[in-house]
C-alpha positions in Angstrom: 136.0 110.6 129.2 136.7 114.4 128.7 134.4 115.9 131.3 134.5 119.5 129.8 133.5 118.3 126.4 130.9 116.0 127.9 129.1 118.9 129.7 129.0 120.9 126.4 126.5 118.3 125.1 124.1 118.8 128.0 121.9 121.7 129.3 121.6 122.0 133.1 117.9 122.1 134.2 117.7 122.0 138.0 119.0 120.4 141.2 116.9 117.5 142.2 118.8 116.4 145.3 121.5 117.5 147.7 123.4 115.9 150.6 126.5 116.2 152.7 128.7 114.6 150.0 127.2 115.7 146.8 124.4 116.9 144.6 122.0 115.3 142.0 121.3 117.6 139.0 118.9 117.1 136.1 120.4 117.7 132.6 118.9 117.6 129.1 121.0 116.1 126.3 121.0 118.6 123.5 121.1 116.2 120.5 117.9 114.3 121.4 116.3 116.1 124.4 116.7 113.1 126.7 116.9 113.9 130.4 119.4 112.4 132.7 120.5 112.8 136.3 124.1 113.4 137.1 125.0 112.6 140.7 128.2 114.4 141.7 129.9 112.9 144.7 132.6 115.1 146.4 135.4 112.6 146.9 137.7 115.2 148.4 135.4 115.5 151.5 135.3 111.8 152.2 137.5 109.4 154.1 138.6 106.2 152.6 135.5 104.1 153.6 133.2 106.8 152.2 135.1 106.9 148.9 134.9 103.1 148.8 131.1 103.4 149.2 130.8 105.9 146.4 132.9 103.7 144.0 130.8 100.7 145.2 127.7 102.4 143.8 129.3 102.7 140.4 130.3 99.1 140.4 126.9 97.9 141.4 125.0 100.1 139.0 127.2 99.1 136.1 126.3 95.5 136.7 122.6 95.9 136.9 120.2 95.8 133.9 116.6 95.5 134.8 113.5 97.5 133.7 112.6 98.2 137.4 116.0 99.5 138.4 117.4 103.0 137.6 119.6 102.5 134.6 123.4 103.3 134.8 124.5 105.4 131.8 128.2 106.0 132.7 130.6 107.8 135.1 133.7 109.9 135.1 135.8 111.9 137.6 136.4 115.6 137.5 138.2 118.0 139.9 138.0 115.7 142.9 134.4 114.6 142.3 132.9 111.4 140.9 130.0 112.0 138.5 127.5 109.2 138.0 125.1 109.5 135.1 121.7 107.8 135.6 118.3 107.4 134.1 115.8 110.1 135.2 112.5 109.0 136.6 110.1 111.9 135.8 107.3 110.9 138.1 109.0 111.6 141.4 109.3 109.0 144.1 106.9 106.8 146.0 107.2 108.8 149.3 106.0 111.9 147.5 103.1 110.0 146.0 102.1 108.6 149.4 102.2 112.1 150.9 100.1 113.5 148.0 97.5 110.7 148.6 97.4 111.5 152.3 97.1 115.3 151.7 94.1 114.7 149.4 92.5 112.2 151.8 92.8 109.5 149.1 93.9 105.9 149.3 95.7 103.5 147.0 93.5 100.8 145.4 94.5 97.3 146.1 95.2 96.9 142.4 97.6 99.8 142.5 99.4 98.4 145.6 99.8 95.0 144.0 101.2 96.6 140.8 103.8 98.6 142.7 104.7 95.6 144.9 105.1 93.4 141.9 107.6 95.8 140.3 109.6 96.4 143.5 109.8 92.6 144.2 110.9 92.0 140.6 113.8 94.4 141.0 114.9 93.1 144.4 114.6 89.5 143.2 116.9 90.3 140.3 119.4 92.0 142.7 119.3 89.1 145.2 119.8 86.6 142.4 123.0 88.6 141.5 124.1 88.5 145.2 123.4 92.2 145.8 121.7 93.7 148.9 120.1 97.1 148.6 120.3 97.8 152.4 118.4 101.1 152.1 115.1 100.3 150.6 112.4 102.9 151.5 109.6 104.7 149.7 111.9 107.7 149.0 114.2 105.4 147.0 111.5 103.9 144.9 111.2 106.2 141.8 108.4 106.5 139.3 108.1 107.6 135.7 105.1 109.1 134.0 104.1 105.8 132.6 103.6 104.4 136.1 106.7 102.2 136.0 108.6 101.6 139.3 112.4 102.1 139.4 114.4 101.1 142.4 117.4 103.4 142.9 120.0 104.9 145.3 122.5 102.1 145.7 125.1 104.1 147.7 125.2 101.6 150.6 124.4 98.4 148.6 126.7 95.5 149.2 127.7 92.6 147.0 127.7 89.2 148.8 129.1 85.9 148.0 127.1 82.8 148.7 128.6 82.4 152.3 128.8 86.0 153.5 126.5 88.1 155.6 126.5 91.8 156.2 127.3 93.1 159.6 127.4 96.9 159.3 124.3 98.7 160.6 123.2 101.0 157.8 119.9 102.2 156.4 117.0 104.5 157.3 115.8 103.7 160.9 112.1 103.4 160.1 112.9 100.5 157.6 115.5 98.7 159.7 114.9 95.0 160.3 114.9 93.5 163.8 118.2 91.8 163.2 119.8 95.0 162.1 118.4 96.8 165.1 120.0 94.2 167.4 123.4 94.3 165.6 123.1 90.7 164.4 124.2 89.4 161.0 121.7 90.0 158.3 121.1 89.0 154.7 118.7 89.6 151.9 115.8 89.0 154.2 116.4 92.5 155.6 115.5 93.9 152.2 112.4 91.8 152.4 111.5 93.4 155.7 111.9 96.9 154.1 109.6 95.8 151.3 107.0 94.9 154.0 107.4 98.4 155.5 106.8 99.9 152.1 103.8 97.7 151.5 102.3 98.7 154.8 103.0 102.4 154.0 101.0 102.0 150.7 98.0 100.6 152.6 98.1 102.8 155.6 99.7 106.0 154.3 102.1 105.9 157.3 105.0 103.8 158.4 104.4 100.6 160.4 106.9 101.7 163.1 107.1 105.3 164.3 108.4 106.8 167.5 109.7 110.1 168.9 113.0 108.6 169.9 115.3 106.0 168.3 115.3 103.6 171.4 111.5 103.5 171.4 111.5 102.9 167.6 114.0 100.1 167.9 111.9 98.6 170.7 108.8 98.6 168.5 110.6 97.1 165.5 112.2 94.3 167.5 108.9 93.5 169.1 107.1 93.7 165.7 104.5 96.1 167.2 102.3 97.5 164.4 98.6 97.9 163.7 96.7 95.9 161.1 96.1 97.5 157.7 92.6 98.9 157.0 89.8 96.3 156.5 89.0 97.7 153.1 91.9 95.6 151.7 91.6 91.9 151.2 92.6 89.3 153.7 95.3 88.0 151.4 97.0 91.4 151.4 96.8 91.6 155.1 98.3 88.1 155.4 101.1 89.1 153.1 102.0 92.1 155.3 102.1 89.7 158.3 104.2 87.1 156.5 106.8 89.7 155.7 106.9 91.8 158.9 107.7 88.9 161.2 110.7 88.7 163.5 112.2 85.5 162.1 114.1 86.4 158.9 114.0 82.7 157.7 110.2 82.7 157.8 110.0 85.8 155.5 109.2 85.0 151.9 111.9 85.7 149.2 111.5 88.5 146.7 111.2 85.9 144.0 108.4 84.1 145.8 106.6 87.4 146.4 106.8 88.3 142.7 106.2 84.9 141.1 103.6 83.4 143.5 102.1 85.7 146.2 101.3 88.8 144.1 99.7 86.9 141.2 97.7 84.7 143.6 96.5 87.8 145.6 95.7 89.7 142.4 93.7 86.8 141.0 91.5 86.6 144.1 91.1 90.4 144.1 90.0 90.4 140.5 87.5 87.6 141.1 86.1 89.6 144.0 86.0 92.8 141.9 84.1 91.0 139.2 81.4 90.1 141.7 80.9 93.7 142.7 81.4 95.3 139.3 77.6 95.8 139.0 78.0 98.6 141.6 78.5 101.8 139.8 79.0 105.3 141.2 75.9 107.5 141.2 75.1 110.7 143.1 72.3 111.7 145.5 71.4 115.3 146.1 70.0 115.9 149.6 68.1 119.0 150.6 68.3 119.8 154.4 65.8 122.4 155.3 66.0 122.5 159.1 68.9 122.3 161.6 67.9 120.9 165.0 65.6 118.2 166.4 63.3 118.7 163.5 66.0 118.4 160.8 64.7 117.1 157.5 66.9 115.4 155.0 65.2 115.0 151.6 66.8 113.3 148.6 65.9 115.1 145.4 64.2 113.1 142.6 67.0 112.6 140.0 68.3 109.9 137.7 70.7 107.3 139.2 73.8 108.8 137.6 76.9 110.7 138.7 76.3 114.4 139.0 79.3 116.5 137.9 77.8 119.9 138.7 74.7 121.4 140.2 73.4 124.9 141.0 70.4 126.1 143.1 68.6 129.4 142.4 65.8 130.9 144.5 63.1 129.5 142.2 64.8 126.8 140.1 67.5 124.2 140.1 70.0 122.7 137.6 71.9 119.4 137.6 74.5 118.2 135.1 75.2 114.5 135.0 78.3 112.6 133.9 76.8 111.9 130.4 76.5 115.7 129.9 72.7 115.7 130.3 71.2 118.9 131.8 68.2 118.5 134.1 66.2 121.5 135.3 63.1 121.9 137.5 61.2 124.6 139.5 59.6 127.9 138.5 59.8 128.8 134.8 58.1 132.2 134.4 60.9 133.6 132.3 62.0 130.4 130.5 64.9 129.9 133.0 64.6 126.1 132.7 65.6 126.2 129.1 62.9 123.9 127.8 61.4 126.4 125.3 58.3 127.2 127.3 57.3 128.8 130.6 55.6 125.9 132.3 56.7 125.0 135.9 58.4 121.6 136.3 57.9 119.7 139.5 60.4 117.0 138.6 63.8 117.1 136.8 63.4 117.5 133.1 66.0 117.1 130.4 67.0 120.2 128.5 66.8 118.6 125.1 68.4 121.5 123.2 71.7 120.9 125.1 71.8 117.1 124.7 74.6 117.3 122.1 76.6 120.2 123.6 78.6 118.3 126.2 77.7 120.6 129.1 80.1 120.4 132.0 79.1 123.4 134.3 76.0 125.3 135.2 74.9 128.3 137.2 71.4 129.4 138.4 70.7 133.0 139.2 67.4 134.9 140.0 65.2 133.6 137.1 68.1 132.9 134.7 70.5 130.1 133.9 73.9 129.6 132.4 75.6 126.5 130.9 79.2 125.9 129.9 80.3 123.2 127.5 83.5 121.3 127.2 84.7 123.5 124.3 84.4 126.6 126.5 81.2 128.0 125.0 78.6 129.6 127.3 74.8 129.4 126.8 72.2 131.4 128.8 68.4 131.6 129.1 65.7 133.1 131.2 65.2 136.7 132.5 67.3 139.4 130.8 65.9 142.4 132.7 69.2 142.9 134.6 71.3 142.0 131.5 72.5 138.6 133.0 72.0 136.7 129.7 74.9 138.6 128.1 73.3 138.7 124.6 73.8 142.5 124.2 70.0 143.2 124.8 67.3 143.0 127.4 65.2 140.3 125.8 64.4 137.2 127.8 64.8 133.8 126.0 63.3 130.4 126.8 65.9 128.2 125.1 69.7 128.2 125.9 71.4 130.6 123.5 75.1 131.0 122.9 76.7 134.2 124.3 78.3 135.5 121.1 80.5 138.1 122.8 82.5 135.3 124.4 83.0 133.1 121.3 86.5 134.5 120.9 87.4 133.2 124.4 87.5 129.6 125.7 85.7 129.9 129.0 86.8 127.5 131.8 84.5 128.5 134.7 81.2 130.4 135.2 79.6 131.7 138.4 76.7 134.0 139.2 75.0 135.9 142.0 71.3 137.0 142.0 71.7 139.5 139.3 75.3 139.3 138.0 77.5 136.9 136.1 81.3 136.2 136.1 83.2 134.1 133.6 86.8 133.0 133.6 88.8 132.1 130.5 91.5 129.4 130.2 94.0 132.3 129.9 93.0 133.7 133.3 90.9 136.6 131.9 87.7 137.6 133.8 84.5 138.9 132.2 81.5 140.3 134.2 78.0 141.5 133.2 74.5 142.1 134.7 73.8 144.3 137.7 76.5 146.4 139.4 74.2 148.3 141.8 76.5 147.1 144.7 79.7 147.2 142.6 79.7 143.5 142.1 80.9 143.7 138.5 84.1 145.4 139.6 83.9 147.8 136.6 84.0 151.0 138.7 80.3 151.9 138.3 76.7 151.1 139.6 75.1 150.5 136.2 73.6 147.4 134.4 75.5 145.8 131.6 73.9 143.4 129.1 77.1 142.1 127.5 80.4 140.7 129.0 83.2 143.1 129.6 86.8 142.0 130.3 88.1 143.2 133.6 91.5 145.0 133.5 93.6 144.1 136.6 96.7 145.8 137.8 100.1 144.1 137.1 98.5 141.8 134.6 97.3 139.5 137.4 96.2 136.0 136.2 93.1 134.7 137.8 92.6 130.9 138.6 89.2 130.9 140.2 86.0 132.9 140.6 83.3 133.0 143.3 80.0 134.9 143.6 77.8 135.9 146.5 74.3 137.4 146.0 75.9 140.8 145.4 79.6 140.1 145.6 82.5 138.8 143.4 85.7 137.2 144.6 88.7 136.4 142.4 91.6 134.2 143.3 95.0 134.8 141.6 97.4 132.0 140.7 99.4 133.0 143.8 96.4 132.5 146.1 95.8 136.3 146.5 92.2 137.4 147.0 90.5 140.3 145.0 87.0 141.5 145.9 84.2 143.7 144.7 80.6 144.3 145.7 78.6 144.7 148.9 81.0 144.9 151.9 78.5 145.1 154.8 80.1 144.2 158.2 83.5 144.2 156.3 82.7 140.8 155.1 85.0 141.2 152.1 87.9 142.2 154.3 88.2 145.8 153.1 88.0 148.6 155.7 85.8 151.7 155.4 84.0 150.8 152.1 80.4 149.7 152.2 80.4 149.0 148.5 83.6 148.2 146.5 83.3 149.2 142.8 86.8 148.0 141.6 88.5 144.8 142.4 90.5 145.3 145.6 93.1 143.0 147.2 92.4 141.6 150.6 95.4 141.6 153.0 95.4 137.9 153.8 98.8 136.1 153.8 97.5 132.5 153.6 96.9 131.0 150.2 93.2 130.7 149.7 91.6 128.0 147.5 87.9 128.4 148.1 85.5 131.2 149.1 81.9 131.3 150.1 80.0 134.6 150.7 76.9 134.8 152.8 74.4 137.6 153.6 76.6 139.2 156.3 79.8 137.1 156.4 82.4 135.3 154.3 84.4 132.1 154.8 87.7 131.5 153.1 89.3 128.0 153.0 93.1 127.9 152.8 95.1 125.3 151.0 95.9 123.8 154.4 92.3 123.2 155.3 92.1 126.2 157.8 89.1 128.6 157.7 89.4 132.4 157.7 86.2 134.1 158.8 85.1 137.7 158.0 82.0 139.8 158.7 79.2 139.8 161.2 79.2 137.4 164.1 76.1 138.4 166.0 74.6 135.0 165.5 77.8 133.1 166.0 78.2 132.4 162.3 82.0 132.9 162.4 82.4 129.9 164.8 84.4 131.7 167.4 82.3 130.6 170.4 80.9 134.0 171.0 78.8 136.8 169.4 81.6 139.4 169.1 81.9 141.2 165.8 85.6 141.3 164.8 87.1 144.1 162.6 89.9 141.7 161.3 89.7 138.3 159.7 89.6 135.4 162.2 91.2 132.0 161.9 88.9 129.0 162.7 90.3 125.5 163.2 88.2 122.4 163.5 89.6 119.0 164.8 89.6 117.6 161.3 90.8 119.2 158.0 88.0 121.1 156.3 87.5 120.4 152.7 84.3 122.3 151.8 82.6 125.4 153.2 79.2 127.2 152.5 77.8 130.4 154.0 74.1 130.8 154.6 72.0 133.8 155.8 73.5 133.9 159.3 75.1 130.4 159.6 77.9 128.4 158.2 78.2 124.7 157.1 81.4 122.9 156.5 82.4 119.3 155.6 85.7 117.7 156.7 88.0 115.0 155.3 86.1 112.3 157.3 82.7 113.2 155.5 81.3 114.9 158.6 79.1 117.9 158.1 79.3 120.7 160.6 77.0 123.6 161.4 77.3 126.9 163.4 75.4 130.1 163.6 71.6 130.8 163.6 69.1 128.7 161.7 66.2 130.6 163.2 65.3 127.5 165.2 65.4 127.1 169.0 67.8 124.6 170.6 66.4 124.8 174.1 64.7 121.4 174.1 67.4 119.6 172.1 68.4 116.3 173.6 71.9 116.3 175.0 74.5 113.7 174.0 77.8 113.5 175.8 79.8 112.4 172.8 83.2 113.6 171.7 83.3 111.5 168.5 83.6 113.5 165.3 81.5 110.7 163.7 78.2 110.9 165.5 77.5 107.6 167.2 74.5 105.3 167.1 74.1 102.4 169.5 72.4 100.2 167.0 74.6 101.0 163.9 74.3 98.0 161.6 76.8 96.8 159.0 74.6 98.2 156.2 74.5 101.7 157.6 75.7 104.2 155.0 74.6 107.5 156.6 74.2 108.5 160.2 72.2 111.5 161.3 73.0 113.2 164.6 71.4 116.0 166.5 73.5 115.8 169.7 75.4 118.7 171.1 79.0 117.6 171.5 80.1 119.8 174.3 77.7 121.6 176.6 74.2 123.2 176.3 75.8 126.4 177.7 77.4 126.9 174.3 74.0 127.5 172.7 71.5 130.2 173.4 67.9 130.2 172.3 68.7 130.6 168.6 72.4 130.3 167.9 75.1 127.6 167.9 78.3 129.5 168.7 80.8 126.8 168.0 80.8 124.1 165.2 78.7 121.0 165.9 78.2 117.9 163.7 74.8 117.6 162.1 75.4 114.8 159.6 78.1 112.1 158.8 78.4 109.9 155.8 79.6 106.5 156.9 80.2 103.2 155.2 81.0 100.1 157.4 84.1 98.0 156.7 81.9 95.3 155.2 80.3 97.9 152.8 83.7 99.1 151.7 85.0 95.6 151.2 82.2 94.9 148.8 82.8 98.1 146.9 79.9 100.1 148.5 81.1 103.5 149.6 79.6 106.9 150.1 81.2 110.3 150.5 80.5 114.0 150.3 81.0 115.6 146.9 79.9 119.2 147.4 77.8 121.4 149.7 75.9 124.5 148.8 73.4 126.8 150.6 70.5 128.7 149.0 67.6 130.5 150.8 68.4 129.0 154.1 68.5 125.4 152.8 71.5 123.2 152.7 72.2 121.0 149.7 74.6 118.1 150.1 75.8 116.2 147.0 76.9 112.6 147.9 78.5 110.1 145.7 78.0 106.4 146.2 78.6 103.0 144.6 75.6 101.2 146.1 73.0 100.0 143.7 69.9 102.3 143.5 66.7 101.3 145.3 63.9 99.6 143.4 60.5 101.3 143.3 57.2 99.8 142.0 55.4 102.8 140.5 51.6 103.3 140.7 49.6 105.2 138.3 49.6 108.1 140.6 53.4 108.2 140.6 53.7 108.4 136.8 53.1 111.7 135.2 54.0 111.4 131.5 54.4 115.2 131.1 57.0 115.5 133.8 58.7 112.1 134.1 61.9 111.6 132.1 62.9 108.1 131.1 66.7 108.2 130.9 68.7 105.1 130.1 66.3 102.8 131.9 66.1 104.9 135.0 63.5 107.4 135.9 63.4 110.9 137.5 60.0 110.3 138.9 59.6 109.9 142.7 61.4 107.0 144.4 61.5 105.6 147.9 65.0 105.1 149.3 64.9 101.5 150.4 68.6 100.5 150.3 70.5 103.8 150.7 70.7 105.5 153.1 69.6 103.9 156.3 68.8 106.8 158.7 69.5 106.3 162.3 
């Protein structure tokens, strides 16, 4: 093959791998756009055995033809290098997928695990049938394409065996070595099976079964088969499969063919049968209102339909919820028509906004006596009080029914947010629009006036915005690079800009970390980084920064909790956060005394209960985790857990889970949105319960008052 002419037919895209003896580069074929990987091996830098290994890969690849194995497309030599052309898997590798799941605090479903295992075992069964050992099976060598197909690759140290031979050279990645390889004994295809078991374990646990700081300790653990059980959320059959593979005796391990043909189908069948039994459980959401923090803490579920909530917003006088079927529910005060129901009657219970039923609403925002709604097509509606210009209709006239903001019809809006008297909208192109009151500079338009129609914000260097956040009188913009821009009320330097009480133009904040979420309180601000670390700014006289003292800091402060923080919300003089274990934390002042609070000497991040039953889905805790010395008469200076969402192993096994979806604070009250798959409770209504004017019958469920009888159990 003429290598020079060959490369003329391809366009180089990027390097996808690099090692001591070569590089792997992604190319695009010009005639049809097909992408391929060219693995260039530097033969000149190798000794004879290494050259033999490289040529061995070509020989092996050329003899393999299986849908779950990276396809060999050809090879040639040029200028002392061997170039191997292979199929490109555009979905990355399994190790990357596992790390992504771990980073997002997600797990693989058992169905997904069995699907991946089936494809891996099919590929290895094919190889073993053709007398080929892989010898370096690991999650990084299991490639994926965008269709979800698994492709086994990287055969640089594979070895062809005849029916009587066994391999003796110790090769492979240490974490996946079999006991016989660790001991230097002869090994065969059952060492590949061991590696499959390690990958299976990694899928279930998001970590390797054998880990150690040093190689001798790692080898000791492998040879002793010392590993923990997989989580109880997975079936007994899957757990038994792990144990059947990760056993010391190679002869006792099942073959790849038996795993693929018998074990996986059998396990999948039992899993599907179990899933069919629990399929009646469907995810729904519960919105809790918590209006005290301390020994008189009250957790009140809001009266809403038994559906999944995709967005909610709480104003001072009214509330909005959007469910997964795009229905909008509003309740509360309605003096200006902010509920969008074409009248000004107060609604005690959630009421459907009928005029939006066919608009596919996906987002909402509640301000002071006004409401905004965003549909899937990027159209914004508003209703309620227009005295501050927040409706964006180009006038100061209040409306009682959601009305399209015509000035934004030329833009596709992706996000909306609002403060008490101002509104911010973000387009899919990264353009920002603001309107309403700018008496504190919150519109970022360089003035203190009121504006009744949206105005596009001109930012320096054509900065593209990816997210927007509003406080009562503040606006924060996040750029695509994680930079923070602020405008509005900057009391106590809570926006991170020195010597400006009010910021009238969007100003960058000198923070190096990449920010992904911002919450602005009355006197302080919390920023959440992409790594789950908190950056605190502003007043700390009530301990709301979580530093363990009442010192006001002129510079942003870093706050680290024991678990990764996923959500944050700022109140008047306190902060609430949720972590990746569904624990809710509180610090600062809630205007309640903690002097008589019972003390618990517990260091568990999940608040404990002596009589926790198997059906427990939520645990409430009022214990102080460290010492009463850390609290004065009104303030919690360091974070403490106030609530944890918990599902027992038996709950999870039957498909009943609960987790935190979002937290928000308004007027000193905390709102926690929880998602669960448990069936809703059953309530027998009396005549007193039923108010035909306020109760909404929705899909066989009701928004009238219910009594929680099955979820949650409060302890």
